[in-house]
C-alpha positions as CSV (number, residue, x, y, z in Angstrom):
1,M,104.9,73.1,13.8
2,S,106.4,70.1,11.9
3,G,105.5,66.8,10.5
4,A,105.4,65.4,14.1
5,A,101.9,67.1,14.4
6,I,100.5,64.8,11.7
7,R,98.6,62.2,13.6
8,G,94.9,61.4,14.1
9,L,91.9,62.4,12.2
10,Y,93.0,64.6,9.3
11,L,89.9,66.6,8.2
12,I,89.7,67.7,4.6
13,T,86.9,70.2,3.9
14,A,84.0,69.9,1.5
15,P,82.0,72.8,0.1
16,A,79.5,73.8,2.8
17,G,78.7,77.5,2.0
18,D,78.2,79.7,5.0
19,G,78.1,76.6,7.3
20,L,81.7,75.6,6.6
21,I,83.3,77.2,9.7
22,A,80.6,75.9,12.0
23,R,81.0,72.3,10.6
24,V,84.8,72.4,11.0
25,R,84.4,73.7,14.6
26,L,82.1,70.7,15.3
27,A,84.7,68.3,13.8
28,L,87.4,69.8,16.0
29,D,85.2,69.3,19.0
30,G,84.9,65.7,17.9
31,G,88.6,65.1,17.8
32,A,90.0,66.3,14.4
33,R,93.7,67.0,14.7
34,L,94.5,68.6,11.4
35,V,92.4,70.6,8.9
36,Q,93.1,71.0,5.2
37,Y,91.1,73.5,3.2
38,R,90.1,72.1,-0.2
39,D,88.0,74.2,-2.5
40,K,88.0,73.8,-6.3
41,S,85.4,76.4,-7.1
42,G,87.9,79.0,-8.4
43,E,86.0,81.7,-6.5
44,E,89.0,83.6,-5.1
45,P,87.2,86.0,-2.7
46,L,85.3,83.1,-1.2
47,R,88.4,81.0,-0.9
48,V,90.4,83.8,0.8
49,R,87.5,84.5,3.2
50,Q,87.0,80.9,4.2
51,A,90.7,80.0,4.4
52,S,91.3,83.1,6.6
53,A,88.5,82.1,9.0
54,L,89.7,78.5,9.2
55,A,93.3,79.6,9.8
56,A,92.1,81.7,12.7
57,L,89.9,78.9,14.1
58,C,92.8,76.4,13.9
59,R,95.2,78.8,15.6
60,E,92.7,79.2,18.4
61,R,92.5,75.4,18.8
62,G,96.2,74.7,18.4
63,V,95.5,72.5,15.3
64,P,97.6,72.6,12.1
65,F,95.8,74.2,9.2
66,L,96.9,73.4,5.6
67,V,95.7,74.6,2.2
68,N,95.2,72.1,-0.6
69,D,97.2,72.8,-3.8
70,D,97.8,76.5,-3.4
71,P,101.0,77.7,-1.6
72,A,100.1,81.4,-2.5
73,L,96.8,81.1,-0.6
74,A,98.5,79.4,2.3
75,L,101.0,82.3,2.5
76,R,98.2,84.9,2.2
77,V,96.1,83.5,5.1
78,E,99.1,82.5,7.2
79,A,98.3,78.8,7.1
80,D,100.7,76.3,8.7
81,G,101.4,74.7,5.4
82,V,100.2,73.2,2.1
83,H,99.4,69.8,0.6
84,L,100.6,69.2,-2.9
85,G,99.4,66.9,-5.6
86,R,100.9,65.7,-8.8
87,E,99.9,68.7,-10.9
88,D,100.6,71.4,-8.2
89,A,103.7,73.5,-7.4
90,T,106.8,71.5,-6.7
91,L,107.9,70.9,-3.2
92,R,110.9,73.1,-3.7
93,E,108.8,76.0,-5.0
94,A,106.4,75.6,-2.0
95,R,109.2,75.5,0.5
96,S,110.9,78.6,-1.1
97,L,107.6,80.5,-0.8
98,L,106.5,79.3,2.7
99,G,109.8,78.9,4.5
100,P,111.5,76.2,6.5
101,E,108.9,75.9,9.3
102,A,105.9,75.3,7.0
103,I,104.3,71.8,6.9
104,I,104.4,70.5,3.4
105,G,102.7,67.2,2.5
106,V,102.8,65.4,-0.8
107,S,100.4,63.0,-2.4
108,C,102.2,59.8,-3.5
109,Y,99.1,57.8,-4.6
110,D,100.2,54.1,-4.8
111,R,103.9,54.6,-5.2
112,L,106.5,54.2,-2.5
113,Q,109.2,55.6,-4.7
114,L,107.4,58.9,-4.9
115,A,107.2,59.0,-1.2
116,Q,110.9,58.3,-0.8
117,R,111.7,61.0,-3.2
118,A,109.4,63.5,-1.4
119,E,111.0,62.6,1.9
120,A,114.5,63.2,0.5
121,E,113.4,66.6,-0.9
122,G,112.1,67.7,2.5
123,A,108.4,66.7,2.7
124,D,107.0,66.8,6.2
125,Y,104.6,63.9,5.5
126,V,103.4,61.8,2.6
127,A,99.9,60.6,1.7
128,F,98.9,57.3,0.0
129,G,95.6,56.3,-1.5
130,S,92.9,55.8,-2.5
131,F,92.7,52.7,-0.2
132,Y,88.9,52.2,-0.7
133,P,86.4,53.5,-3.3
134,S,86.0,57.2,-2.9
135,S,83.1,59.4,-3.9
136,T,85.4,62.4,-4.1
137,K,87.7,60.8,-6.6
138,P,86.0,57.7,-8.0
139,D,88.7,57.2,-10.6
140,A,91.6,57.5,-8.2
141,L,94.4,54.9,-8.3
142,R,93.8,52.2,-5.7
143,A,96.6,51.6,-3.1
144,P,97.0,48.2,-1.4
145,L,97.1,47.9,2.4
146,E,100.6,46.3,2.1
147,L,101.9,49.7,0.8
148,L,101.5,51.1,4.3
149,R,103.5,48.3,5.8
150,R,106.3,48.8,3.3
151,A,106.2,52.6,3.8
152,R,106.4,52.2,7.6
153,E,109.6,50.3,7.2
154,A,111.1,52.6,4.5
155,L,110.2,56.1,5.6
156,H,110.8,58.3,8.6
157,V,108.1,60.9,8.0
158,P,104.4,60.6,9.0
159,I,102.2,58.6,6.7
160,V,98.6,59.7,5.8
161,A,96.0,57.3,4.3
162,I,93.2,58.7,2.2
163,G,90.3,57.4,0.1
164,G,87.0,56.0,1.2
165,I,88.0,55.6,4.8
166,S,85.3,54.8,7.3
167,P,85.3,54.1,11.0
168,E,84.8,50.5,10.1
169,N,87.9,50.1,7.9
170,G,90.2,52.8,9.3
171,G,91.5,50.7,12.1
172,R,93.2,48.4,9.6
173,L,95.0,51.3,8.0
174,I,96.3,52.5,11.4
175,E,97.5,49.0,12.3
176,A,99.3,48.7,8.9
177,G,101.2,51.9,9.5
178,A,99.1,55.0,8.9
179,D,99.7,57.9,11.3
180,A,96.7,59.9,10.2
181,L,93.4,59.2,8.3
182,A,92.4,61.9,5.8
183,V,88.6,62.1,5.6
184,I,86.1,64.2,3.6
185,H,82.7,62.6,3.1
186,G,83.0,60.4,6.3
187,V,82.7,63.6,8.3
188,F,81.3,66.3,6.1
189,G,78.8,64.0,4.4
190,Q,77.2,63.0,7.7
191,P,74.2,64.6,9.3
192,D,76.0,64.7,12.7
193,V,79.5,66.0,12.1
194,L,80.5,65.9,15.8
195,A,79.5,62.3,16.2
196,A,81.2,61.3,12.9
197,A,84.5,62.9,14.0
198,R,84.4,61.2,17.3
199,R,84.1,57.8,15.7
200,Y,87.3,58.4,13.7
201,A,89.1,59.9,16.7
202,R,88.3,56.7,18.8
203,L,90.3,54.6,16.3
204,F,93.5,56.3,17.5
205,A,92.6,55.7,21.2
206,W,91.8,52.0,20.4
207,P,93.9,50.8,17.5
208,G,91.7,48.4,15.6
209,G,88.8,50.6,16.3
210,Q,85.6,50.6,18.4
211,P,83.4,52.6,16.1
212,D,80.1,51.4,17.7
213,L,80.6,52.9,21.2
214,Q,77.7,55.0,22.4
215,E,78.1,58.7,22.1
């Protein structure tokens, strides 16, 4: 796999206890095209167990599976790669551990220069945001829509948008240059995970979005 696989609904997990795998399965049924395991609990046995199960599920579905922040866990569960933030391992360290075929994404917040540097160092994709208010990271830096247009012109790797993205505002991000929309609450925070994922997936079938189509 490579960065070319980074397109569509990019699902980031939220804590869901024993129901996590079932909810991710529903999101995949609804059209999620990438899964990132994100768990900040520090409970290592739980994280290994959940990440291993998700890695197996994503392999079965042919969908890239990434681990947030933790290259060692990604290696242990044979994930397809890792997503790195500002305070995580360096891209070079992650690449050395995971190998040349691993997908490595880098958070670049609201800074195009960070993305250009990440691309030069071998990142497979870059992520910008938060574009809208986010319940996951309410104090996150806000990125302007114009950043996606500038990034589309300057970069050759896929671009992920994140932060408060809904089916109603996601189409604007795709039109501006986003290849993928990273979503947590918009899927995991909804009572019907399958229907929620479908609404995001439709944005890529109809750029600009038709979020109100009947299920």
